[in-house]
N, C-alpha and C positions, 0 to 999 in steps of 0.2 A: 446543544444542550438547551433546554427550554425549561422556563418554570411555569408549575401549575399554582395559580394562586386562587385565594379566597374571591369569588366572582361578585360583582355588584347585581343583585337579582331583583333589584326594583329602585325607584327614586329615593325610598323612604329606608333602605337597608344601609346600616352603617357598620355591622357584624353579623356573623353567622356561626352556628355550631357545628362541627364535623360529627356527623352521627356515626357514620361507616365507610370504611375504604372499602370498594369491590374489586381493587386490586394490589398486588403486593410487588416490592422490588424484583427485578427480573422479568414482571410481566410484559408483554408486547401488547401495545394499545395503536389503536387507529384514530385519527381525527374523527371526532363524532360520537366515541365511545363513551359511555356513562362509566365514570370511575370512582364517584365517591358520592355520597348522601350528605345534604348539608340542611341544618334546620334553620329557618329565619323566624322571625316573630309571628309570621303569618302562616307559613306551612312548611313541609318537609318537601325538599327538592332535590330531583337527580341532576347532578353536575356532570356535563360532558368534557371530555379533553380537546383541546384546540390543537395540538400536536401529534404527529405519529413517532414512535420509536419504542424505546423499552424504558419501564420504571425504573430509575436508579436509586432513589432514596424518598421516603414516607417522613416529611418532617413535622407534622402535627399529628399528635394523638386522637383517637375518636374522643367525643366529649368534651374536647376543647373548643373555647369560643375565642375567634381572633377577628381582628377588624378586616373590613373588605381591602383586598390587596395584598394581603400577608400571604407569603411563599409557604406554599403546602407541600409540595412535593418537586422532584427533578424527574425531567424525561429527557433521555439521552437519544438524539434523532439517530436513525437508521445509519448515518455517514459518520457518527463519531463513535469512540470507544468508549465503554461502560465507565458510568462515574459512579463513585460511592461517597456519599457526603453524611457525616455524621449530622443527627437532628439536634439545631440549634435550641438553646431555650428561647421562647419567644417572651419577652418582658410582657407584653401587651396581653397576653392570652390568658385566659381565665382556665387554671388547670383543674379537673375534678379530683377528688378524693379515691384513691384506687390503692389496692394492696400492691407490694413491691413487684410480687411476682408476675402480676398483671400488666404491669408499666414494662417490664423486660421483654414481655414477647413482642414479636414484630407486628404492629398494626397493618390490619387490612387482609392478612393470610390466614384462614381458619384452618387449624389442624385439630384433627380428630383424637379422640382419645389412643386409637391404635396407631397414631404416627401418620395416617394419610393426610395428604395436603389437598385442599381445595383451592384453586386460584381463579376459577372462573365465575363471573356473577350469576350466569344463568344457572349453573348447578345449584348456587345457594339460594337463590329464588324459587327455583323448581321445587327444591327440597321443603323450604318454608310453606309453600303453596300446598304440598301434599301432607305436611304434618310429619315429615321423616327426619330424625335425629341422625346426621352425617356420621355421628360417631359410632353407630351401628352398620354401617355400610362399607362394604368390602370394595375398594378401587381397583378396576382393572385396568386404568391407564397406566402411562408410561411414570414408573416409580411410584406405582401404587396411587395415584391420583384418581379422584373419583370422578367418573364422566356421566353425560347426562344419561345414557343408558343406564348405567349403574343406579342412579335415582329413580329412573321411570319404572324399572323393574323390582325396585325394592318394596317390601310390604309396608302399608302405612299404618298398620295398627300399634306400632311400636311406641317409644318414648318419642315425643314431639314438643317442638318449641311453644312456649307459651305466647298467644297473640297479644301483644301490646303495643302501645305506642313510643317512640323514642324517649319522649318525656317521662313517660311513665317507668321506663325501665332504670332511667337515672334517678329519679326519685326512689325508685325501689331500692336500687343499690345503695344510695346514701343512707337509706334510713334501716337497711337490713331486713327488708320485708320480703318475703317468699312469693313471686308472682303465681306461682302453681297453687297457692292456697287461696287465691281471690277470685272473686267471681266479676268478671267484665260486664259493664253496661253499655261498651260501644257496639258499632255495627259487628253480627255475627261472634258477639262474646268477647270483641277485644277489650282490652282492660287498659282504662284511660288515667289520665293524672289525676283525676277526680276520686277514681277508685282507690288510688294508693294512699291519698292524702286521708280518705276517709277511714282507711285502715291504720294509718298511723295515729289518728287522734284517737284510736280505741274506742271500745263501745261507750254510748251515751249513759250518761250517770242516770240512776233510778230515784234518786230522791227528789220531792217537789222542789227543794231549796236551789239545788244543783241545777236543775232542769231551768229554772228561772232565770238564774245566773246565765247559762249557756244561751239564752234564748237572746238573738241581738235587738236592740231597740230600734225603733222606726226609723230613728235619726243616724245609723250607723251605716255609712257607707262601705262597702264591698270594693275591693280593689279591682280595677280591670285585668283581666287575663291578657298576656302579650298581645294576640291578635287584635283583640279590641283597643288597647291602649295604642298599637301602632296605626290603626285606623283612625282612631279618634286625634292624635298627633297630626297626620297627613291632612285630614279633612279640616282640622281647625287650621291648619296654614293654608290651605286652599282659600277657605272663606275670609281670612285675614287679607291676603296678599291679591288674591285674582277678582276684579272688577268683572262678575258676572251678568251676562244678559241671557235672557231666555225668550225662546219662540216655540211656538207648536201648530199644528196642522194634522188635520184629519185626512187619511188617505183611502180612497176606494180600492179594495183588493178583489174587487168581482172577475177581473180580467185575469191577476196573478193566480187565484185560486181555481180558475177554471182551467187554466194552463197546467197548473200543477197535478190535478186530477187526471188530466189526460196522459201526462208524463209517468204518473204512477201507476195508471191500469197495468201497464207490462211489466213493472217491476217487482222484485221478491218484496215481502214486506219489510225485511230487515235494509233494503236499499230504497225505500220510499223517501221523497224529500218532505219536509214540513216546512209550514209558513217561515220558521224562524231563518231557515236557510235563504231564501229569497230576500228576506229583509235585510241580513247581514251582507249578501251580495251586491243590494242596492246601495246600501250604504258607504260600501268600499268604493263602489265605482263612482258615487256622489262625491267622495272625499277626493278622488283623482280630480274630480272637475273643479274641486273648491280647494285648492292648496293651502289657503290661508287657514285652514282647519285643519289640515295634516301636518303635525309637527310638534316642534316644543317651544317653551319661551325659555331662554336662557339666557344670561349675563346683560338683562333687560334690552333683549332683542328676539325676534321669532326667526326661529331656525327651520324652514320647510324639511319636510321628508321628501327623498325620491321614491320610496316605497310605500306601501300602505300595509302597516301592521295594526290589525284590526283586535283591541282587547276585547275581552268577553267577560263581563262581571259574572262571577260564579259564588254562588252562596254555599257554604260549607257546613256540613251537617252540625259539626261541633259547633257551629257558630262562627262568625268572622266572614271575610269576603277576599277572593283573588280575581285578579283580572288577567290571565293567560293571554298570549298572543294568537292570532292566524295570521301567519306571514304572508304577504303577497296575496292577501285576500281579494283583490281586484282582478287577479288575474287566474285565480282558481275555478275550475269547473266546478259547477253544483254538485255534480254527486261528490267530488273529491272533497269539497267544503263541508258536505254533510257528513263525511267520514271521519274527517279531520275534526270536526267540531265534538262530534260523539266521543273520540278518543281523549280530546283535551278536557272535556267535562268530567269523565270518567278519571281520568289521572288526578286532576285537581282534588277531586272529592276523596279520592284514595290516597292523597298524600305522596303522589309520586310524579309531579311535575319535573319536566327537563328545565335546565337553566335555559336554554335556547327559547323557550316557550314564556319564559317570563321576563326577557329583556323588555325595556321599554315601549309599550305600544305608542302607535303614532296618534291613535285615537280609539276611544273606549265606548262601548255599546251595553247599556243595561237595559236588560227585558225581563219586566215582571209580569207579563201577560199571563203566564201561566200559574201566577197566583191571584188572579182576578183583578188585577189594577189596571184602570183604563187608561191611566197617565203617569208617567213618571218625571219629575225635574231633578236630574241629580246633580252633584258636586264634581267639579272638574278634578281630575286625578292630575297633579303635578308632576314633571314639568309640561304636560299635554295643554293643550288650549281650546277643547271642545269635548262633549260628551252627548251622546245620543240616546234618548230614552224611547223605550217601545213598549206599548200596553197591551191589554188584551184584545184579540180579535172579537168584535161584536157585531151582531146583526143591527143594522141602522137604517130608517128610511131615508132615499136620496131621489133627487129629480134628476130623470134622464130624459132629455128631449121632450120636457114638459110634463112626463107622466111621473107618476110618485110609485117608487117600487122598493125594495128592501135589499141591501147589499152588504157583504162583510166590510168591515172597516177598522182600520187602527188609528190610534193617535200617537204620532212621531213628534217627539219634543228635542230640543237643541238648547243646551246650555254652553255657551262660548264665551272666551276670555275678550273682553273688550280692549284689552291691549294689542291684541292680534288681529281682531276683524271688528266689522260692525254689523248692525242689523240687515245691510243691503246682502251682505257676503252670506250670513246664515239664512236668508229667504231665498237665496239662488240655490243653496244647498239643499235645503227641504223640499223645494221644487223639483229639483232633479231626482230626488229619490221618488217622489210623486211619479214624475214622468217615467221614469225606469220601470216602475211596478205595474204601468199600464201597459208596457211593452215587455214582458217578462220573458220574451223569446230571445231578446238581447243579453239577458244576464248571463 
């Protein structure tokens, strides 16, 4: 028997909210399967199972906030007899208010109005993407279960689930707001939490006096939303505790860009490389050559990492920032790194990151070149000891063999922790990045 617990999805995470179970009691799971969706202060994350077996019991209801490490489910391994454990009350959990009829239902198992049961995450997500109400679908599987084929052949013009964020759904439920009556301002018409709050507040007053009273004064501070508050706390801690030092260098990208153009000539458009892939791979390889910058500062000592988990800072459309990790970025072939990076950014902005992608990176890269910034000096993300900043690729005059010409260049910066390394180490690291980009065939 194995326990499935609330994972730590970042150094700054103390608790998480269970948004949804994707499995139910009796379902068979394999190590690596996504079994739950958890919401942190920064984003919504898909959490994988670390054991194979059968789900024995779900101990936490959706909508409940519990500390990291809380026992959330029981998994019976394949060699053990089934075990059923009643869901205990969790003293530290923050339980939502819900009707008694909802609390009596088994969490994680979706039952349609006709009694058909859906037990696979694939079916549920496919139905949501197609806008299909599962209560209107007849299941052709064993015991009346709805299969993928049933959903794929179902008409999509019937009733469908309203597109809304998990936080918006919880706010609407607690306020008694009908989501179908709201107009979403998010991507693709998704209803956001602000839309629900606006509906709860009601229509604006029409009198001059009440309008003047409603207008906030210039000195009134608005509270930070959870993601920004989490970032503020972590960055304040970093500036307070980490003695930063900063280095920068300009890197000539003429050789790298020419090599990339040659490689892209025979590739489909969707598979072509971009400069960011070359830059990330060179940073990962340089980190392997400068182990003092690849690891964590814990318990007043530096703990080096034997692998390179390269964090990539991704700005979210609704505001905020996450830094999911490219695992083993130093050994990943460039085409694979490019494809993985695309998927990572897409899932981060779609609020569907996986737990394995949010485990603490060993070194983070922030690239603001696509926003026109020429150089960025970032703040280190604890417990890491370094952060690399990359700016915009620009054409600049350079001297080559005594002749003046114009080459594409990029400014690379390093913010490093003086407790773990010094300027000589940082210089060696930036020099390694430069050297690798002059020989792109070695990437």
